[in-house]
C-alpha positions in Angstrom: -27.5 24.8 22.2 -27.7 23.3 18.8 -25.2 24.7 16.2 -25.4 23.7 12.6 -22.9 24.1 9.8 -25.2 26.7 8.2 -24.9 28.8 11.4 -21.1 28.7 11.1 -21.3 29.7 7.4 -23.7 32.6 8.3 -21.3 34.0 10.9 -18.4 33.8 8.5 -20.3 35.3 5.6 -21.4 38.3 7.7 -17.9 38.9 9.0 -16.4 38.6 5.5 -18.9 40.9 3.8 -19.5 43.3 6.7 -23.3 43.5 6.3 -26.5 41.4 6.3 -27.6 42.3 2.7 -24.3 41.2 1.2 -24.0 38.1 3.4 -27.6 37.1 2.4 -26.6 37.5 -1.3 -23.5 35.4 -0.8 -25.5 32.7 1.0 -28.3 32.9 -1.5 -31.1 33.5 1.1 -33.2 36.5 1.8 -32.1 39.1 4.3 -35.2 38.4 6.4 -34.3 34.7 6.6 -30.8 35.6 7.6 -31.9 37.9 10.4 -34.3 35.2 11.7 -31.4 32.7 11.7 -29.2 35.0 13.7 -31.9 35.7 16.2 -32.4 31.9 16.6 -28.7 31.4 17.2 -28.5 34.2 19.8 -31.6 32.9 21.6 -30.1 29.5 21.9 -26.7 30.8 23.0 -28.2 33.4 25.4 -25.7 36.0 24.2 -25.5 38.6 21.4 -23.2 37.6 18.5 -23.0 41.1 17.0 -22.4 44.6 18.2 -25.7 46.3 17.3 -25.8 49.7 15.5 -22.2 49.3 14.3 -21.3 49.9 10.6 -19.9 47.7 9.2 -21.6 45.1 11.4 -19.1 43.8 13.9 -18.9 40.6 15.8 -19.1 40.6 19.6 -16.6 38.7 21.8 -19.0 35.7 21.7 -19.4 36.1 17.9 -15.6 36.1 17.5 -15.4 32.8 19.4 -18.0 31.4 17.0 -16.1 32.8 14.0 -12.9 31.1 15.2 -14.8 27.8 15.3 -16.2 28.4 11.8 -12.8 29.1 10.4 -11.5 25.8 11.9 -14.4 23.5 11.2 -15.7 24.6 7.8 -12.4 23.9 5.9 -12.2 20.5 7.6 -15.8 19.8 6.4 -15.0 21.0 2.9 -11.9 18.8 2.8 -13.9 15.8 4.0 -16.5 16.4 1.3 -13.8 16.6 -1.4 -12.3 13.3 -0.1 -15.7 11.6 -0.2 -16.3 12.9 -3.7 -12.9 11.5 -4.7 -13.8 8.1 -3.2 -17.1 8.0 -5.1 -15.3 8.9 -8.3 -12.6 6.4 -7.6 -9.8 9.0 -7.6 -8.8 8.7 -4.0 -8.6 6.0 -1.3 -6.3 3.8 0.7 -3.9 1.2 -0.7 -2.0 -0.5 2.1 0.0 -3.5 0.7 1.4 -6.5 2.5 4.1 -8.5 0.9 4.6 -12.2 1.6 7.4 -12.4 -1.1 10.5 -11.0 0.6 12.4 -10.4 -2.7 9.4 -8.5 -4.1 10.4 -5.2 -2.5 12.9 -4.6 -5.3 10.3 -5.4 -7.9 7.4 -3.4 -6.3 9.2 -0.1 -5.7 9.3 0.9 -9.4 5.7 0.0 -9.7 4.7 2.2 -6.8 6.7 5.1 -8.1 4.7 5.0 -11.4 1.5 4.6 -9.4 2.2 7.5 -7.1 2.4 9.9 -10.1 -0.8 8.6 -11.6 -2.8 8.5 -8.3 -1.4 11.3 -6.0 -4.6 11.2 -3.8 -4.3 7.5 -2.9 -2.7 6.8 0.5 -0.1 4.1 -0.2 1.8 2.2 2.5 3.7 -1.1 2.5 3.8 -3.6 5.4 6.0 -6.6 5.2 3.6 -9.5 5.3 6.1 -11.6 7.2 5.6 -10.4 10.8 1.9 -11.0 10.7 -0.7 -13.2 9.0 -1.5 -11.1 5.9 -4.6 -12.8 4.6 -6.7 -12.4 7.9 -5.4 -8.8 7.9 -6.9 -8.4 4.3 -10.2 -9.7 5.4 -10.2 -7.4 8.5 -9.5 -4.4 6.1 -6.2 -3.8 7.9 -4.5 -4.0 4.5 -5.9 -3.8 1.0 -3.7 -5.9 -1.2 -1.4 -8.9 -0.4 1.3 -10.0 -2.8 1.5 -13.8 -2.3 2.5 -17.0 -4.1 0.0 -19.1 -2.2 -3.6 -18.6 -3.4 -6.3 -19.8 -1.1 -10.0 -20.5 -1.6 -11.3 -17.6 0.6 -14.8 -16.0 0.5 -15.0 -12.5 -1.1 -11.3 -12.6 -2.0 -9.8 -12.5 -5.4 -6.3 -13.8 -6.4 -5.3 -12.0 -9.6 -2.2 -13.5 -11.3 0.7 -11.1 -11.7 3.5 -13.2 -13.2 5.3 -16.5 -13.2 8.8 -17.0 -12.0 11.3 -19.8 -11.6 13.2 -20.3 -8.3 16.9 -21.1 -9.3 19.9 -22.3 -7.5 22.7 -19.8 -7.0 26.3 -20.7 -6.0 29.8 -19.4 -6.4 31.5 -20.4 -9.6 34.1 -22.2 -7.4 31.5 -24.3 -5.6 31.5 -28.0 -6.4 27.8 -27.9 -7.3 28.6 -25.4 -10.0 29.7 -28.3 -12.2 26.2 -29.8 -12.3 23.7 -28.9 -14.9 20.7 -29.5 -12.6 20.4 -29.3 -8.9 18.3 -31.9 -7.0 17.0 -31.9 -3.4 19.7 -34.3 -2.3 22.4 -31.9 -3.4 21.5 -29.6 -0.5 22.6 -32.2 2.1 25.8 -30.9 3.8 25.3 -27.4 2.4 24.9 -24.0 4.1 21.7 -22.6 2.7 21.4 -18.8 2.8 17.8 -17.6 2.9 15.7 -14.6 3.7 14.5 -14.4 7.3 11.2 -16.1 6.5 9.3 -19.0 7.9 10.2 -22.2 6.0 6.7 -22.7 4.7 7.0 -19.5 2.8 10.3 -20.3 1.2 10.1 -22.0 -2.3 13.2 -24.0 -1.7 11.6 -25.7 1.3 7.9 -25.8 0.3 8.6 -26.9 -3.3 11.8 -29.0 -3.0 13.4 -29.9 0.4 10.4 -30.5 2.6 8.6 -32.9 0.2 12.0 -34.8 -0.3 12.6 -34.8 3.4 16.1 -33.3 2.9 17.7 -31.0 5.5 20.7 -28.8 4.7 23.6 -28.8 7.1 22.9 -25.2 8.1 20.4 -22.4 7.4 21.7 -18.9 7.5 19.2 -16.1 7.4 20.0 -12.8 5.7 17.8 -9.7 5.2 19.1 -8.2 1.9 19.4 -9.8 -1.5 22.7 -8.0 -2.1 24.2 -9.6 1.1 23.0 -13.0 0.1 24.8 -12.7 -3.2 27.9 -11.4 -1.5 28.0 -14.4 0.8 27.4 -16.8 -2.1 30.2 -15.1 -4.2 32.5 -15.6 -1.2 31.5 -19.3 -1.2 30.0 -19.1 2.3 26.9 -21.0 1.2 24.3 -21.5 -1.6 21.0 -19.9 -2.1 17.7 -20.2 -4.1 16.3 -17.0 -5.4 13.6 -16.0 -8.0 15.1 -16.0 -11.5 14.2 -12.3 -12.1 16.1 -11.3 -9.0 19.4 -13.0 -10.1 19.0 -12.5 -13.9 22.1 -10.3 -14.0 24.0 -13.0 -12.1 24.2 -15.0 -15.3 26.6 -12.5 -16.7 28.8 -12.4 -13.6 31.7 -14.8 -13.5 31.5 -15.0 -9.7 28.2 -16.8 -9.8 26.4 -19.6 -11.5 22.6 -20.3 -11.6 21.2 -23.7 -12.1 17.6 -25.0 -12.5 16.1 -26.9 -9.6 15.2 -30.5 -10.7 15.1 -31.8 -14.3 11.8 -30.2 -15.1 12.4 -27.0 -13.2 10.0 -25.4 -10.7 7.6 -22.6 -11.7 5.8 -20.4 -9.2 3.2 -17.7 -9.7 2.7 -14.4 -7.8 -0.8 -13.1 -7.1 -2.4 -9.9 -6.0 -4.9 -10.9 -3.3 -7.7 -8.3 -2.9 -11.1 -8.1 -1.4 -13.6 -8.8 -4.2 -15.4 -5.4 -3.8 -12.0 -3.6 -4.3 -10.6 -5.6 -7.2 -12.3 -3.5 -9.9 -11.7 -0.1 -8.3 -9.9 2.1 -10.9 -6.7 2.6 -8.9 -6.5 -1.0 -7.8 -6.9 -2.2 -11.4 -4.2 0.3 -12.5 -1.7 -0.9 -9.9 -2.2 -4.5 -10.9 -1.7 -3.5 -14.6 1.5 -1.6 -13.7 2.8 -4.6 -11.7 2.3 -6.9 -14.7 4.1 -4.5 -17.0 7.1 -4.2 -14.6 7.3 -8.0 -14.4 7.6 -8.1 -18.2 10.6 -5.8 -18.0 12.2 -8.0 -15.3 11.8 -11.1 -17.5 13.4 -9.3 -20.4 16.3 -7.9 -18.4 
């Protein structure tokens, strides 16, 4: 038996209108064509779908089973058609984000709140890009955007700049290093360094400063939350290196001090990595624009 969507629409139209003539008008076909279609369905099924000589025309038990299928399947098909239309028009889709920058959660959430209001039909999800290799996941279409500070030369992948930031040294105002104007790699010897629970290669303090200088702190203590890192630093339990926009308010708190790393300072850049085919999609372009605007607010805070 071969059932088509038009057969389901026919059964539902006859049930809803109560007659062949009105159903034919609703379906925009002739009554003769409708009768022929019903006979074809019944011949295939081997059962009658309607109780003959009933007014209004009523469905048989087999017809009711087919009607139940129509009322389940047709709305699903209609929803799928609308979803595909949205994809073609660029109004809907999927935006799953992986973040390699641990501190970026606090920056990204306001961006996503604005994005959600502008693009309610886009499925948004965030996956910490720390528990898996985010760039291969992007190429495999497991995620759609990666926030990273390490651009790579990858085929069919775009790295769109978001904003620049400066990793800065943070310590208690009572810490001996608070007396220095600039912090060098050697100053970390003998210190307890408080970091996010991230591989060293992804931490600016190691990749940009300590590893090239072959300097090892006395201890590395990993902490999940920025607020807890600052709490420990304020208690003089260790020192930290955080993005300047994360600790901008620290400059006005007498419990902390921030200092530049090295005489010339260190500047890093965050990127949005996307598949080249997706970069220009309307909602992707809008998210990147919102991310840049939020970064400007952070820099001015």
